[in-house]
Biotite code that builds the C-alpha atoms (Angstrom):
import biotite.structure as struc

atoms = struc.array([
    struc.Atom([4.007, 55.385, 76.169], chain_id="A", res_id=1, res_name="MET", atom_name="CA", element="C"),
    struc.Atom([5.394, 52.068, 74.852], chain_id="A", res_id=2, res_name="PRO", atom_name="CA", element="C"),
    struc.Atom([3.436, 48.917, 75.596], chain_id="A", res_id=3, res_name="SER", atom_name="CA", element="C"),
    struc.Atom([4.943, 46.537, 78.165], chain_id="A", res_id=4, res_name="PRO", atom_name="CA", element="C"),
    struc.Atom([7.194, 43.788, 76.892], chain_id="A", res_id=5, res_name="LEU", atom_name="CA", element="C"),
    struc.Atom([5.293, 40.507, 76.649], chain_id="A", res_id=6, res_name="ARG", atom_name="CA", element="C"),
    struc.Atom([7.260, 37.310, 76.763], chain_id="A", res_id=7, res_name="LEU", atom_name="CA", element="C"),
    struc.Atom([6.048, 33.746, 77.118], chain_id="A", res_id=8, res_name="PRO", atom_name="CA", element="C"),
    struc.Atom([6.764, 31.905, 80.371], chain_id="A", res_id=9, res_name="PRO", atom_name="CA", element="C"),
    struc.Atom([10.272, 30.488, 80.801], chain_id="A", res_id=10, res_name="PRO", atom_name="CA", element="C"),
    struc.Atom([11.022, 27.656, 78.486], chain_id="A", res_id=11, res_name="GLY", atom_name="CA", element="C"),
    struc.Atom([13.294, 24.673, 78.482], chain_id="A", res_id=12, res_name="SER", atom_name="CA", element="C"),
    struc.Atom([16.895, 23.877, 77.677], chain_id="A", res_id=13, res_name="ILE", atom_name="CA", element="C"),
    struc.Atom([17.888, 20.860, 75.594], chain_id="A", res_id=14, res_name="GLU", atom_name="CA", element="C"),
    struc.Atom([21.473, 19.636, 75.428], chain_id="A", res_id=15, res_name="GLU", atom_name="CA", element="C"),
    struc.Atom([23.141, 17.794, 72.583], chain_id="A", res_id=16, res_name="SER", atom_name="CA", element="C"),
    struc.Atom([26.792, 16.849, 72.245], chain_id="A", res_id=17, res_name="SER", atom_name="CA", element="C"),
    struc.Atom([27.789, 20.276, 70.849], chain_id="A", res_id=18, res_name="VAL", atom_name="CA", element="C"),
    struc.Atom([25.067, 22.796, 71.798], chain_id="A", res_id=19, res_name="ARG", atom_name="CA", element="C"),
    struc.Atom([22.270, 23.877, 74.077], chain_id="A", res_id=20, res_name="PHE", atom_name="CA", element="C"),
    struc.Atom([18.923, 24.824, 72.560], chain_id="A", res_id=21, res_name="ILE", atom_name="CA", element="C"),
    struc.Atom([16.754, 27.249, 74.517], chain_id="A", res_id=22, res_name="VAL", atom_name="CA", element="C"),
    struc.Atom([13.058, 26.814, 73.688], chain_id="A", res_id=23, res_name="ARG", atom_name="CA", element="C"),
    struc.Atom([10.048, 28.845, 74.778], chain_id="A", res_id=24, res_name="ASP", atom_name="CA", element="C"),
    struc.Atom([6.969, 27.263, 76.339], chain_id="A", res_id=25, res_name="CYS", atom_name="CA", element="C"),
    struc.Atom([5.603, 26.570, 72.830], chain_id="A", res_id=26, res_name="GLY", atom_name="CA", element="C"),
    struc.Atom([8.809, 24.638, 71.938], chain_id="A", res_id=27, res_name="LYS", atom_name="CA", element="C"),
    struc.Atom([9.950, 27.363, 69.498], chain_id="A", res_id=28, res_name="GLN", atom_name="CA", element="C"),
    struc.Atom([13.776, 27.547, 69.471], chain_id="A", res_id=29, res_name="PRO", atom_name="CA", element="C"),
    struc.Atom([14.957, 30.899, 70.827], chain_id="A", res_id=30, res_name="LEU", atom_name="CA", element="C"),
    struc.Atom([18.723, 30.401, 70.911], chain_id="A", res_id=31, res_name="ALA", atom_name="CA", element="C"),
    struc.Atom([21.434, 27.906, 70.043], chain_id="A", res_id=32, res_name="TYR", atom_name="CA", element="C"),
    struc.Atom([24.561, 28.089, 72.210], chain_id="A", res_id=33, res_name="ILE", atom_name="CA", element="C"),
    struc.Atom([27.444, 26.003, 70.896], chain_id="A", res_id=34, res_name="TYR", atom_name="CA", element="C"),
    struc.Atom([30.312, 24.633, 72.989], chain_id="A", res_id=35, res_name="PHE", atom_name="CA", element="C"),
    struc.Atom([33.395, 22.442, 72.708], chain_id="A", res_id=36, res_name="GLU", atom_name="CA", element="C"),
    struc.Atom([34.861, 20.296, 75.480], chain_id="A", res_id=37, res_name="ASN", atom_name="CA", element="C"),
    struc.Atom([38.366, 19.910, 74.077], chain_id="A", res_id=38, res_name="GLU", atom_name="CA", element="C"),
    struc.Atom([40.455, 23.030, 74.890], chain_id="A", res_id=39, res_name="PRO", atom_name="CA", element="C"),
    struc.Atom([42.523, 22.951, 71.681], chain_id="A", res_id=40, res_name="GLY", atom_name="CA", element="C"),
    struc.Atom([39.501, 22.649, 69.423], chain_id="A", res_id=41, res_name="ARG", atom_name="CA", element="C"),
    struc.Atom([37.578, 25.188, 71.517], chain_id="A", res_id=42, res_name="ARG", atom_name="CA", element="C"),
    struc.Atom([40.329, 27.761, 71.023], chain_id="A", res_id=43, res_name="SER", atom_name="CA", element="C"),
    struc.Atom([40.583, 27.118, 67.294], chain_id="A", res_id=44, res_name="THR", atom_name="CA", element="C"),
    struc.Atom([36.825, 27.268, 66.729], chain_id="A", res_id=45, res_name="ALA", atom_name="CA", element="C"),
    struc.Atom([36.386, 30.136, 69.234], chain_id="A", res_id=46, res_name="LYS", atom_name="CA", element="C"),
    struc.Atom([33.623, 28.268, 71.072], chain_id="A", res_id=47, res_name="LEU", atom_name="CA", element="C"),
    struc.Atom([32.543, 28.400, 74.701], chain_id="A", res_id=48, res_name="LEU", atom_name="CA", element="C"),
    struc.Atom([33.293, 25.811, 77.334], chain_id="A", res_id=49, res_name="ALA", atom_name="CA", element="C"),
    struc.Atom([30.280, 23.628, 78.198], chain_id="A", res_id=50, res_name="ARG", atom_name="CA", element="C"),
    struc.Atom([29.741, 25.221, 81.620], chain_id="A", res_id=51, res_name="ASP", atom_name="CA", element="C"),
    struc.Atom([29.794, 28.751, 80.204], chain_id="A", res_id=52, res_name="ALA", atom_name="CA", element="C"),
    struc.Atom([27.347, 27.756, 77.453], chain_id="A", res_id=53, res_name="ALA", atom_name="CA", element="C"),
    struc.Atom([25.036, 26.145, 80.032], chain_id="A", res_id=54, res_name="ARG", atom_name="CA", element="C"),
    struc.Atom([25.019, 29.301, 82.179], chain_id="A", res_id=55, res_name="ARG", atom_name="CA", element="C"),
    struc.Atom([24.164, 31.468, 79.168], chain_id="A", res_id=56, res_name="ILE", atom_name="CA", element="C"),
    struc.Atom([21.370, 29.098, 78.110], chain_id="A", res_id=57, res_name="ALA", atom_name="CA", element="C"),
    struc.Atom([19.934, 29.095, 81.644], chain_id="A", res_id=58, res_name="ALA", atom_name="CA", element="C"),
    struc.Atom([19.938, 32.894, 81.751], chain_id="A", res_id=59, res_name="ASN", atom_name="CA", element="C"),
    struc.Atom([18.195, 33.138, 78.385], chain_id="A", res_id=60, res_name="ILE", atom_name="CA", element="C"),
    struc.Atom([15.554, 30.685, 79.593], chain_id="A", res_id=61, res_name="ALA", atom_name="CA", element="C"),
    struc.Atom([14.997, 32.849, 82.705], chain_id="A", res_id=62, res_name="LYS", atom_name="CA", element="C"),
    struc.Atom([14.917, 36.135, 80.758], chain_id="A", res_id=63, res_name="LEU", atom_name="CA", element="C"),
    struc.Atom([11.226, 36.777, 81.398], chain_id="A", res_id=64, res_name="ARG", atom_name="CA", element="C"),
    struc.Atom([11.694, 36.542, 85.159], chain_id="A", res_id=65, res_name="GLU", atom_name="CA", element="C"),
    struc.Atom([14.739, 38.825, 85.061], chain_id="A", res_id=66, res_name="MET", atom_name="CA", element="C"),
    struc.Atom([12.967, 41.487, 82.958], chain_id="A", res_id=67, res_name="LEU", atom_name="CA", element="C"),
    struc.Atom([9.840, 41.517, 85.117], chain_id="A", res_id=68, res_name="SER", atom_name="CA", element="C"),
    struc.Atom([11.868, 41.787, 88.320], chain_id="A", res_id=69, res_name="GLY", atom_name="CA", element="C"),
    struc.Atom([10.415, 38.516, 89.638], chain_id="A", res_id=70, res_name="GLY", atom_name="CA", element="C"),
])
């Protein structure tokens, strides 16, 4: 039987001008989600809109809660 998945408590989200950084409770970066505000540049670079990137970052930060059913 596999051991249960152990994840640290939810972390934090930091925003810069072009990305969100999801960090765990020990400040280790878990994910970088890049975005672009200008539609023309966003299409060319194939980046997310800021709101979509923020939602993804928030869901990654809450991953532990979602996996444990809490």
